[in-house]
N, C-alpha and C positions, 0 to 999 in steps of 0.2 A: 242204527246207533243204539247201543245198549243203555239200560238205565244207569249203569255205573258210569258210563261216559258222560251222560247228561248231567249226572250229579257232580262229576268232576268239573265240567265246564261251568256249572252254576257256582260251585265253590270258588273256582278261579275268578269268576266275575265279581263275586262278593268280596273276595280278598283284594282284588284290584281296586274295587270301589273304596274299601276300608283304608287301603294304603293312600289313595289320593285324598281321602277325607282326613287322614291322620297326619301326613307329612306335608310340609310346605317349605319353600326356599325363600330366602331374603336376598333380593337383588341389591348391588352396591348403590343403585340410584334410588332405592325405595326404603321406607321404614314401614314395619308391619305391626298392626294392632290386632290382638286376639279378642273376640267378643263371644260372650256366652249368654245366649238368650237376649242378645242386644246390648248387654252391659260389657264394658271394657274390663278385661282381666289382665292384671299385671301391667308392666311397663312396655313401651314399644320395643320391638326387636329391630336394632339398627345394624348389627354386625352381619355381614354376608354369611350365609351357610344354610344348613338343613335343620328344620325345627319340626316339632310334633305338637299336635293338639288332640283334643277329644273328638273323635268323629261324630257327626250328626248333632253334637251338642254345641260345639264351638265352631265359629267361622272366623275368617281373617279380613282385615281391611288394609289395603296397600295405599300408602301416602307418599307422594313424590318428595324427595329430600333435596332436589337440585335447585339451582337458582332459576326462577321462572320469570317470564316476561308478561306484562299486561299492557295493552294499549287501550286508552279511553277514547270514546267518541268525542269529536270536536264539539266544543260548546262556547258560548259567548259569556264574557265576564265584563264587569264595569270597573275600571281602575279608580284610584282615589281622586283623580281630577275629573271624574265622570266621563271619561273617554271609553268607548266600547272597543273590545278586543276579542277576536276569535282565537282560541287556543286549542292545540292538539297535543295531549300529554301521554306519557307512558311511564310505567313503573317496573321495578325489578324487586322481587321478593322471594322469600323461601320460608317453608314451614319448619320452625325450629322446635316446637313443642307439639308433637303429633297427638298426644292424649288430650291436651287442652283444645287443640284445633278440632278434633273429632267431637268433643263435647259442645263447643260453642258454635261450630259451623256444621250442623248435621247434614246439610244439603250438599256437602262436598265442594269440589272445585268450582262448579258453576255458581253456587251460592256465594263462595268467597269472592269471585270476580264481580258479582253484583254489589257486595259490600265495598270492595275496593273502588268501584266506580263511584259510589256515593261518597265515600270518604275523600277520595282525591278531588272530586268535583267541589266538595264543600271547602276543603282546606285551600285549594287554589283560589277560589273566590274570596275566602277570608283574607289571605295574604295580599293578593293583588288589589283588593279594594282599599288597602291602607297605603298604597304607594301610587305616584303619578305614572302615566303611561310610559314616559321616557325611561323609567327605571326598568321596565320589563323589556325594552328594546335595546338596552345597553349592557355593559359588563356587570351591572348590578343584578342581572337575572340569576347568576350563579348563587349569590347569597340568598335570594328569594327562594330558589329551589331547595337549598339546604334547609331553610326554615320550614318549607312545605314538607320535605321528607321527614324532618324531626316530628312534626305534628302528626302526620299520617302514621308513622311508626309507633308513636305513643298510643294510638288507638288499636293498631293491628297486633301489638304485643299482647293485648288482652284476649286475642283470638289464637295465640300460639304462632303468630306469623311475624317475621321480621321484614319490614320494608327497607330494603337496602338503598334504593334510589328512586326519586321521582324527578322527571325532567319534562320540560315543554319542548316538543319537537319543532313546533311551528307556532308563531304568534303573529297574526295578521289583523289589520284593521278590516272592519266590515266594508264591503265593496262600495257602499254608498258614502262612507266617510273618508275613504283613502285619498281621493283627490283634494278634498278641502283641507285635510290635515297636511298633505304634501305642500299645498300652496301656502298654508300658514307657516309651516316649518321653513319653507324657502324664503318667505318674507322676513322671518326672524333672523335667519342666517345672513341675508343681505343687509339687514339693519345693523347686525353686529359687525359685519365686514366693513360697512361704511363708517361705523364709529371707530373701529380700529384704524382705518386709513386716516381719518381725521386726527385721531390722537397721534398717529405716526407723523403726519405732516406738521402738527403743532410742535412735537418734540424735535423734529428736524429743524424747523425754523428757530426754535429756542437755542439749540446747539450751535447752529450756524451764526446766529446773532452773537452768542457768547464768544465763539471763535473769532469773529470779525472784530469784536471789541478788544479782545486780548491781543490780536495782531496789531490793531491801531495803537494800543498802549505800548506794545513792544517797539513798534516803529518810532513812535514819538520819543520814547526813552532813548532809543538808539540814536535818533537824530540830534536830540539834545546833548547826549554824551559826545557825539561826533563834533558838534559845534563847539562844545566846551574844550575838547581836546585840540581842535583846530585853532581855536583862539589862543589856547595856552602855547601851542607850537608856534603860531605867528608871533606871539609876544616874545617868546624865547628867541626866535630867529631875529626879530627886530632888536632885541637887547644885544644879541651877539654881534649883529651888523654894526649897531651903534658903538659898541665897545671897541670893535675892530677899526671902524672908519674914523673914530674920534682921535685915533693915534696919527692918522694921515688924511687930513681933510681934502687935500688936492687929489690924492688917489681916489678918495670917495667920490669927488666930483667927476673925475675921469671915468670911473666905473659906471656911475649913473648915466653919463652921456653915451657910453658904449651900449648900455642896455636900451637907451632911447633909439640909437641907430639900428640896433637889432630888430626892435619892434617896428620901426618905420619902414625898413627895407626888406623885411622877411618875406613879403608877398612877391617880390621880384618885379612887379609892374606898377609900383607906386609913383605917383606924380605929385611933386610938392612945389608950390610957388612961394619961394622965399628969396629975400635979398642975399646976394653972395656974401655980404659982410655981416649976415645975421649971426647972432651969438650961437645959434644951433650948429653952424659949420665951422666954428672956431678951431676945432681939432683937425679939420681938413686943411685949413690954412697954416696952422701951426701945430703939428702933431704933438709937440711936447707940452702944449697948453701953457697959458699964461702963468698958472701957478707953478708949473714945473720949471719954466724959464727963470722965474723969480728965485726958486730954490737953488738953481744952478748959480 
């Protein structure tokens, strides 16, 4: 190989090196900072494309701009009612101010995760220590998580990081406490159920007594009204009978005697021991009756 060829190869190598040191691309998932002797130069490059820098003097730092996940190690907290709880949390965050992030977290992503671990642990302890255990195990947990997210985000914003969400994946009682808490909760639920049943029985008895009393009053009123109406009807019937029979007393006597015969012989097997000339049989002996004969 001639000297000219060697020089050409060296020139191509140097040119290739200078090209790689001069030009760089920005990926849609990244944002790029340019550093000159360690100091940040200009603003982050966020638009995808091809960019240039001063070779050998400037270098670049790529920072993820996607929504990232972080999972904390499980740890134990003490609720406001002094109950112990083991929680397993996770967070979602993104780097929104790359320049601020690079200045405040020089250790990069691993350093950021260490800071997140400390912040999330501290804020979860702070919030859960102010509420009873049942608040963490019920629907109130969502409100608690919103408060924790707000607190963590207020701290990470100072690092150029937005904390989008903090959630507790799992919240369990320590193994030693689980059975005792379960037994206590069971006793409380049974006591509440017994109280509700007693209140229900009492209310049922009260309603039944009220209904029985109202029924008795209604029946009494109905009976009284019935007796009054019956008395008025009987009185009216008596008045009508009296008015009608007063016009013919003999016919009234005859009618009364026929009613007596009807009642005496209605059973069909009646036996009566009376003298044949008894006044009761006078219409058998004389169908016209004494009063009717006299009228004739």
